[in-house]
Steps between C-alpha positions, in 0.01 A plus 500: 500500500677828431377635833629189683840535331526859613408401856767229496764751391396742774514219758853403394619860519352539848666179621838616367463832679422329833798267459729797446370669812580201721830396347758429774793735546820364650646766728801282574613534139479876538699487826783299342546747217730799523311831512467656159652848538474584132122477486347593836133421538234746608233468764213695647641670814152555643492135612735581791483799727768765504622465141480781243178536305649426161655189342879474508753230412599275786874493554682235698852465631702249302574297814134475603162383377186711458204265437231618261233404754654738760643789301573715806717235668868421440636165620876492565502238776720188521737620225835528682495877454769702677360841412154652455411550132351825373129515576256625232285792609169313476589210736289469817619165639871417506617153604873464569499237775745208519795659324852611602427873509722691745405864439195717428623801300275785391581462130261215404210683669558834322195492272267296720161665552240240592696243704278353776679180603869403527617156602874491576488213749762224509790708371828629653415865553686694771370823651785721384448377143150652477511850352339744740149597391476241223174365646372829643444654157264216398183679604268214397693217668270284715698179561874458563652158568860493624500189719792254485773753422798637696356829622658635818274806525140591435472635140432871530334710367197321355193637317193586708284295259648173630251249649694172529866490603680167545851513649527160666814283501753782491751638753312813605589613851394867490183694419570872440277720713314645203517194275137399552345843557450569131316173433138568602354244260695192609266208579756217511853525641726197518826527698536134594838327527707813558712630790253736666520537879317706763720806450371536145140522623554761772413773250158336447546475121159343430282741698412728206420223251125550523413247228735219602313169515775235485831520686752217491790520749569131545858375532658817633666586834209653691474453876195722556175565317526769230362828639215714365375281218222664294139413581447394137712185549330167426784247464804503729783248474767496773617137491859401571603794715589514870190673636431400861222736602183660361417825685159523658241662271749483212230397251240754611596728212498213247132399482520386137756224552387182321814286515776515761803273473755493782633145495866430584546778757566500875150574631440365850206681659212665318246719677154347492332754270798571275324371189157647555477600134160510325625388156779255583465176300846342523736500798832316483705483821667166440861432605512736796523441878138550602382327816128578484230604257315832476172653387389401150304767309171382359612568144807271515490194272854353507721482810857366499671451838715194423846451648451697822510402869125475560400228747128572531267678259253694711199539274341745744787743439454462128123531516377661825138525379271350242275722290261306271442815297871560445671162504872438465620421149804286592530199267862382538749475789851366477652405837762234421847505665374645828487329842137389500408180678125516438285612207324834509185507712171420324386847606697622198231355275236715666706816483632429150212326319667540159818320595593227254857404586718494810843376397674350803785320323777402738539661841819564697345401830822360645867583457654367177190296427197572285157350555190460288170609655205267478234724350133433578228549241212719615216310335222716644632806313530325164259379235545133401689608189727731700562224756615258229725770357647572843569130558689482172699811595599355835619176341743689279605766749811311609636535148449875481810718474587869479454485123142380541417836657683717252174596329355604835812700587468690173134573558530864408664718239770294321752771554491445876696181512 
C-alpha cells in the first residue's frame, strides 16, 4: 500500500507539471499593457541573427510597443505620431506606417546599429524633410518602405545593403543619374503611381542593377519601353502608361521574365515573335488596341487580351507547330470585350491540350452594341466529369463579371496588382 501511495503522489506531481507546461498565455493582455520601463526583461539574443552575443535589457520608446515574442521589433504604427521616436540600439525591425510623420531627421537613428527593416509608408513625408544620409549610414538595412507619402524626389543616398525598396504612390518625377548605381543588391523596386516619364529613363537607370528581379512602373507617364533592363528581371509591371510600341527583339536580353503586365496602354501592333520567352507564365495585354494575336511561348499559362480590337483569333499564329514532346502549357485565355463573332477554332484544343477556360464574356462586335457568343462544348476532348463541369460553367457564364476574374488577374505575386 505504501508503494501505491508513493506512485499516486508521483503521478499527481507529473500531471501538475504537464498542466503548467500547456497553460494558455494571452498575448492580447500583454499587448494592452503599457511597456514596463522600470523593470526591462532579458532574453537570449542568440535566437535572432545580428544581435550581440550577451543578454541586455530591451528598451522601448514610450510611444511604441515592443512585444516580448519579438524583442528586436518596435511597433509604432497607427498611433497618430507626428515625429519619429528615439530608436533603441538593438532594434532590427521598425514599424512606423500609418501615422502623420512629415520628416525623417537623423537624431532618432543616432545609436541604431542593427536596423534591417523600416516601414514609413502611409505618412506625409516630403523629400526635403529627409536628412541627407540618414538612411545611408544604416549598413544593415535590407528593406525600406516609403510608399504613400509626398516624396517629390528619389531618396538619395541609400545603403548598398538594400534589397527591397518601395516608393510607390508618391510624386517622384526625377531619378538622379547615380541614385541607383550604389544599390547592387536590390531585388525589388517599386516606383508605381509616380510622375516618371521617358526623359527620366534616358540615362538607363536600371541597367546596372544586376540582381533586380521585380520592377513595378505601373501608373506613370511612360510612352516607350524602359531601356536596358537587367537580364535578371523576372516580373515587369508597366500597366496604365501610354506605351504604344514594343521594339523588335526588346525581350531578347530578358530571358528570365515570368510575368509581364502591360494592360491599359496604347499597344496596336505586336511583332509575331515579340514574346518568345522560355520562362513566361503570365502575359497581360488587356485594355489596349490590338487587332491580332501573336506567337504564344510554350511555357505560357495565363493570357489576358480582353478589351482590344481583335476580330479573329488566328490559332496558327499563336501555335504554328505542335510538338508532343514539348506541349504548350496554356490553361486560361481571357478574350472578352473584343470584336469576335465566332468562338476560337477547335484547333486550339490540339495546340493547347491543357486549356481549361476560354472566357468570352461579351463582345463588341457592332458599334454601341455588345453580343454574347454561343460557346460550343468540345465533348471529344473532355472526360464525362469534365463535360458536366463545362456544361455547368456555360450555364452560369452570362452572370460572370470582371470581379469573377479578379483571382485570375492576380495570378502572380500579390504585389503586382
